[in-house]
N, CA and C atoms as a LAMMPS dump frame, in Angstrom:
ITEM: TIMESTEP
0
ITEM: NUMBER OF ATOMS
300
ITEM: BOX BOUNDS ff ff ff
-5.0000000000000000e+02 5.0000000000000000e+02
-5.0000000000000000e+02 5.0000000000000000e+02
-5.0000000000000000e+02 5.0000000000000000e+02
ITEM: ATOMS id mol type element x y z
1 1 1 N 337.205 31.653 -354.935
2 1 2 C 337.682 31.935 -356.368
3 1 3 C 338.958 32.158 -356.486
4 2 1 N 339.236 32.974 -355.924
5 2 2 C 340.788 33.844 -356.64
6 2 3 C 341.786 33.529 -356.11
7 3 1 N 341.812 32.145 -354.79
8 3 2 C 343.026 31.372 -354.766
9 3 3 C 342.728 30.505 -355.507
10 4 1 N 341.814 29.666 -356.398
11 4 2 C 341.706 28.692 -356.839
12 4 3 C 342.638 29.049 -358.503
13 5 1 N 342.26 30.697 -358.575
14 5 2 C 343.057 31.438 -359.642
15 5 3 C 345.209 31.198 -359.44
16 6 1 N 344.649 31.849 -358.501
17 6 2 C 346.715 32.335 -358.017
18 6 3 C 347.186 30.646 -357.837
19 7 1 N 346.338 29.679 -357.594
20 7 2 C 347.207 28.105 -357.378
21 7 3 C 347.224 27.96 -359.041
22 8 1 N 347.04 28.135 -360.106
23 8 2 C 346.748 27.465 -361.204
24 8 3 C 348.14 27.957 -361.923
25 9 1 N 348.985 29.424 -361.085
26 9 2 C 349.917 29.76 -361.893
27 9 3 C 350.871 28.789 -360.991
28 10 1 N 351.222 27.176 -359.892
29 10 2 C 352.139 26.859 -359.669
30 10 3 C 352.92 26.111 -361.258
31 11 1 N 351.814 25.416 -361.993
32 11 2 C 352.033 25.515 -363.462
33 11 3 C 353.222 26.228 -364.129
34 12 1 N 352.82 27.014 -363.998
35 12 2 C 353.152 28.274 -365.261
36 12 3 C 355.341 28.589 -364.355
37 13 1 N 355.217 28.772 -363.415
38 13 2 C 356.172 28.448 -362.702
39 13 3 C 356.725 26.911 -362.98
40 14 1 N 356.536 26.557 -362.495
41 14 2 C 357.574 24.56 -362.558
42 14 3 C 357.438 24.319 -364.359
43 15 1 N 357.086 24.894 -364.99
44 15 2 C 357.214 24.697 -366.803
45 15 3 C 358.688 25.556 -366.752
46 16 1 N 358.285 26.634 -366.261
47 16 2 C 359.486 27.742 -366.372
48 16 3 C 360.694 27.411 -365.801
49 17 1 N 360.577 27.127 -364.714
50 17 2 C 361.064 26.368 -363.83
51 17 3 C 362.421 25.306 -364.772
52 18 1 N 361.658 24.719 -365.339
53 18 2 C 361.847 23.23 -366.587
54 18 3 C 363.044 23.339 -367.277
55 19 1 N 362.22 24.222 -367.339
56 19 2 C 363.528 25.107 -368.968
57 19 3 C 364.122 25.582 -368.935
58 20 1 N 364.628 26.066 -366.953
59 20 2 C 365.478 26.892 -367.536
60 20 3 C 365.256 28.626 -367.398
61 21 1 N 364.207 28.785 -367.798
62 21 2 C 363.498 30.124 -368.185
63 21 3 C 363.56 30.558 -366.957
64 22 1 N 363.543 32.363 -367.274
65 22 2 C 362.917 33.299 -366.212
66 22 3 C 361.696 34.056 -367.105
67 23 1 N 360.702 34.028 -365.738
68 23 2 C 359.599 34.774 -366.939
69 23 3 C 359.9 35.971 -367.64
70 24 1 N 360.85 37.018 -367.516
71 24 2 C 361.387 37.282 -367.771
72 24 3 C 361.957 37.846 -369.422
73 25 1 N 362.367 36.256 -369.734
74 25 2 C 363.018 35.669 -370.805
75 25 3 C 361.732 35.262 -371.658
76 26 1 N 360.767 35.61 -371.729
77 26 2 C 359.556 34.801 -372.173
78 26 3 C 359.172 35.98 -373.58
79 27 1 N 359.144 35.587 -374.51
80 27 2 C 358.408 36.343 -375.443
81 27 3 C 357.334 37.087 -375.744
82 28 1 N 356.597 36.286 -375.392
83 28 2 C 354.9 36.448 -375.706
84 28 3 C 354.396 34.973 -375.009
85 29 1 N 353.012 35.397 -374.872
86 29 2 C 352.209 33.698 -373.83
87 29 3 C 351.206 33.781 -374.118
88 30 1 N 350.876 33.22 -375.399
89 30 2 C 349.931 32.022 -376.28
90 30 3 C 349.013 31.766 -375.047
91 31 1 N 347.612 32.168 -374.872
92 31 2 C 346.645 31.487 -374.115
93 31 3 C 345.805 30.767 -375.245
94 32 1 N 345.552 29.626 -375.057
95 32 2 C 344.307 28.554 -375.854
96 32 3 C 343.586 28.242 -374.811
97 33 1 N 343.01 27.691 -375.271
98 33 2 C 341.454 26.492 -374.892
99 33 3 C 340.405 27.898 -373.769
100 34 1 N 339.886 27.418 -372.789
101 34 2 C 338.977 27.977 -372.168
102 34 3 C 339.639 29.449 -371.499
103 35 1 N 340.91 29.114 -371.534
104 35 2 C 341.892 30.261 -370.318
105 35 3 C 341.133 30.949 -371.09
106 36 1 N 341.258 31.662 -372.166
107 36 2 C 340.961 32.895 -373.054
108 36 3 C 340.489 33.346 -372.133
109 37 1 N 339.488 33.375 -371.812
110 37 2 C 337.856 33.675 -371.712
111 37 3 C 338.257 34.034 -370.037
112 38 1 N 338.993 33.789 -369.696
113 38 2 C 338.627 34.09 -368.192
114 38 3 C 339.466 35.175 -368.015
115 39 1 N 338.986 36.413 -367.556
116 39 2 C 339.473 37.357 -367.484
117 39 3 C 340.919 37.676 -365.876
118 40 1 N 340.587 36.559 -365.143
119 40 2 C 341.288 36.768 -363.944
120 40 3 C 342.648 35.711 -364.132
121 41 1 N 342.38 35.335 -365.075
122 41 2 C 343.634 34.392 -365.323
123 41 3 C 344.419 34.938 -366.622
124 42 1 N 343.83 35.796 -367.29
125 42 2 C 344.689 36.797 -368.292
126 42 3 C 345.525 37.642 -367.488
127 43 1 N 344.866 38.282 -366.516
128 43 2 C 345.295 39.265 -365.489
129 43 3 C 346.305 38.545 -364.582
130 44 1 N 345.704 37.397 -364.213
131 44 2 C 347.189 36.49 -363.34
132 44 3 C 348.828 36.778 -364.53
133 45 1 N 348.402 36.797 -365.65
134 45 2 C 349.99 35.853 -366.449
135 45 3 C 350.27 36.969 -366.842
136 46 1 N 349.402 38.443 -367.138
137 46 2 C 350.203 39.124 -367.091
138 46 3 C 351.128 39.439 -366.793
139 47 1 N 350.495 40.177 -364.982
140 47 2 C 351.754 40.586 -363.633
141 47 3 C 352.64 39.651 -364.024
142 48 1 N 352.387 37.8 -363.714
143 48 2 C 353.212 37.113 -364.002
144 48 3 C 354.161 37.648 -364.499
145 49 1 N 354.475 37.482 -365.514
146 49 2 C 355.033 38.077 -367.351
147 49 3 C 355.392 39.296 -367.316
148 50 1 N 355.534 40.473 -366.26
149 50 2 C 355.682 41.426 -366.489
150 50 3 C 355.491 42.839 -366.648
151 51 1 N 353.825 42.887 -367.342
152 51 2 C 352.641 43.485 -367.825
153 51 3 C 353.466 42.784 -369.482
154 52 1 N 353.351 41.83 -370.082
155 52 2 C 352.824 40.777 -371.136
156 52 3 C 351.699 41.108 -371.562
157 53 1 N 351.378 41.741 -371.556
158 53 2 C 349.294 41.119 -372.873
159 53 3 C 349.795 39.923 -373.234
160 54 1 N 348.721 39.127 -372.445
161 54 2 C 348.456 37.468 -373.06
162 54 3 C 348.01 37.394 -375.037
163 55 1 N 348.384 36.988 -375.399
164 55 2 C 348.325 37.127 -377.193
165 55 3 C 346.769 35.487 -376.829
166 56 1 N 345.356 36.174 -377.326
167 56 2 C 344.2 35.692 -377.349
168 56 3 C 343.743 35.532 -378.124
169 57 1 N 344.927 35.862 -379.366
170 57 2 C 344.154 36.185 -380.597
171 57 3 C 343.895 35.08 -381.387
172 58 1 N 344.822 33.916 -380.992
173 58 2 C 344.24 32.218 -381.695
174 58 3 C 342.977 32.016 -381.361
175 59 1 N 342.594 30.85 -381.952
176 59 2 C 341.582 30.479 -381.835
177 59 3 C 341.414 29.45 -381.367
178 60 1 N 340.99 29.585 -379.99
179 60 2 C 341.485 28.065 -379.261
180 60 3 C 341.627 27.115 -379.03
181 61 1 N 339.891 26.708 -379.966
182 61 2 C 339.557 25.726 -379.919
183 61 3 C 340.411 24.846 -381.083
184 62 1 N 340.679 25.471 -382.237
185 62 2 C 341.936 25.472 -383.011
186 62 3 C 343.294 25.091 -382.39
187 63 1 N 343.646 26.18 -381.862
188 63 2 C 345.175 25.629 -381.853
189 63 3 C 345.075 24.552 -380.42
190 64 1 N 344.449 24.412 -379.666
191 64 2 C 344.115 23.085 -378.93
192 64 3 C 344.01 21.67 -380.301
193 65 1 N 342.724 22.131 -381.177
194 65 2 C 343.116 21.082 -381.699
195 65 3 C 344.65 20.491 -382.718
196 66 1 N 345.58 20.908 -383.533
197 66 2 C 346.333 21.623 -383.708
198 66 3 C 347.364 21.364 -382.86
199 67 1 N 347.528 21.071 -381.608
200 67 2 C 348.86 20.856 -381.298
201 67 3 C 348.324 19.348 -380.64
202 68 1 N 347.573 19.306 -380.359
203 68 2 C 346.843 18.118 -379.681
204 68 3 C 347.625 16.918 -381.169
205 69 1 N 346.984 17.707 -382.317
206 69 2 C 347.687 16.511 -383.72
207 69 3 C 349.077 16.601 -383.529
208 70 1 N 349.828 17.559 -383.262
209 70 2 C 351.013 17.368 -383.304
210 70 3 C 351.822 16.529 -382.588
211 71 1 N 351.45 17.372 -381.185
212 71 2 C 352.006 16.399 -380.309
213 71 3 C 351.673 14.433 -380.514
214 72 1 N 350.623 14.088 -381.252
215 72 2 C 350.164 12.664 -381.273
216 72 3 C 351.202 12.5 -382.327
217 73 1 N 351.684 12.902 -382.95
218 73 2 C 352.606 12.522 -384.603
219 73 3 C 354.008 12.824 -383.756
220 74 1 N 354.549 13.093 -382.66
221 74 2 C 356.132 13.47 -381.73
222 74 3 C 355.413 12.435 -380.924
223 75 1 N 354.6 11.909 -380.463
224 75 2 C 354.73 10.684 -379.68
225 75 3 C 354.433 8.866 -380.585
226 76 1 N 354.427 9.283 -381.87
227 76 2 C 353.974 8.179 -382.111
228 76 3 C 355.176 7.987 -383.489
229 77 1 N 355.864 8.715 -383.051
230 77 2 C 357.335 8.956 -384.266
231 77 3 C 357.043 9.401 -385.479
232 78 1 N 356.167 9.509 -385.906
233 78 2 C 355.267 10.314 -387.1
234 78 3 C 356.595 11.27 -387.315
235 79 1 N 357.142 11.377 -388.811
236 79 2 C 358.023 11.774 -389.132
237 79 3 C 357.236 13.102 -389.709
238 80 1 N 356.577 12.66 -390.76
239 80 2 C 355.657 13.862 -391.361
240 80 3 C 354.097 13.643 -390.911
241 81 1 N 354.254 15.501 -390.929
242 81 2 C 352.467 15.342 -390.492
243 81 3 C 351.929 16.002 -391.549
244 82 1 N 350.155 16.008 -392.032
245 82 2 C 349.975 16.99 -393.114
246 82 3 C 348.887 17.545 -391.921
247 83 1 N 349.226 18.9 -392.076
248 83 2 C 348.576 19.908 -391.322
249 83 3 C 347.788 21.147 -392.479
250 84 1 N 346.574 21.903 -391.855
251 84 2 C 346.481 23.296 -393.009
252 84 3 C 347.17 24.177 -392.706
253 85 1 N 346.935 25.132 -393.781
254 85 2 C 347.797 26.254 -393.599
255 85 3 C 347.577 26.997 -391.862
256 86 1 N 346.466 26.896 -391.664
257 86 2 C 346.782 27.864 -390.069
258 86 3 C 347.68 27.098 -389.082
259 87 1 N 347.219 25.653 -389.095
260 87 2 C 348.035 24.949 -388.371
261 87 3 C 350.188 24.899 -388.796
262 88 1 N 350.172 25.263 -389.623
263 88 2 C 351.712 25.469 -389.812
264 88 3 C 351.731 26.741 -389.863
265 89 1 N 350.858 27.525 -389.606
266 89 2 C 351.147 29.202 -389.14
267 89 3 C 351.707 29.311 -387.606
268 90 1 N 350.569 28.278 -387.054
269 90 2 C 351.061 28.603 -385.421
270 90 3 C 352.099 27.806 -385.426
271 91 1 N 352.222 26.775 -385.898
272 91 2 C 353.566 25.742 -385.624
273 91 3 C 354.853 26.143 -386.806
274 92 1 N 355.49 27.384 -386.992
275 92 2 C 355.899 27.418 -387.712
276 92 3 C 357.405 27.113 -387.16
277 93 1 N 357.489 26.986 -385.855
278 93 2 C 358.838 26.024 -384.919
279 93 3 C 359.489 24.836 -385.669
280 94 1 N 358.128 24.516 -385.921
281 94 2 C 358.58 22.69 -386.797
282 94 3 C 358.004 22.109 -388.135
283 95 1 N 358.841 23.457 -388.582
284 95 2 C 358.927 23.394 -390.084
285 95 3 C 358.976 21.848 -390.518
286 96 1 N 360.008 21.844 -390.776
287 96 2 C 360.74 20.742 -391.093
288 96 3 C 360.522 19.899 -390.817
289 97 1 N 359.377 19.358 -390.184
290 97 2 C 358.128 18.382 -390.069
291 97 3 C 356.883 18.35 -390.943
292 98 1 N 356.358 19.537 -390.727
293 98 2 C 355.315 19.658 -391.216
294 98 3 C 355.243 19.812 -393.017
295 99 1 N 354.277 19.148 -393.348
296 99 2 C 354.372 19.333 -395.095
297 99 3 C 352.649 20.081 -395.087
298 100 1 N 352.617 21.179 -395.9
299 100 2 C 351.301 21.84 -396.364
300 100 3 C 350.496 21.414 -397.626
């Protein structure tokens, strides 16, 4: 089982490499979805990111649903999407495309 968890870190390394960002440059790691409940995943990520404790405070199910809605809007070229206050707080970086 441990090997499976360790293999799950490959996509993390790939994303950082594609973005040209080193693990040490990441300010915060936010876990969403079922991964927030798996202690081994949290530990692996904490170790990978130099001891930074992953943020699991965000409601996993809501974050995934909101992220999916925002990605759908991006993929369909919608310029404005309507989201609630929670979504706007979670996705403050896209504030120009979010109406409350």
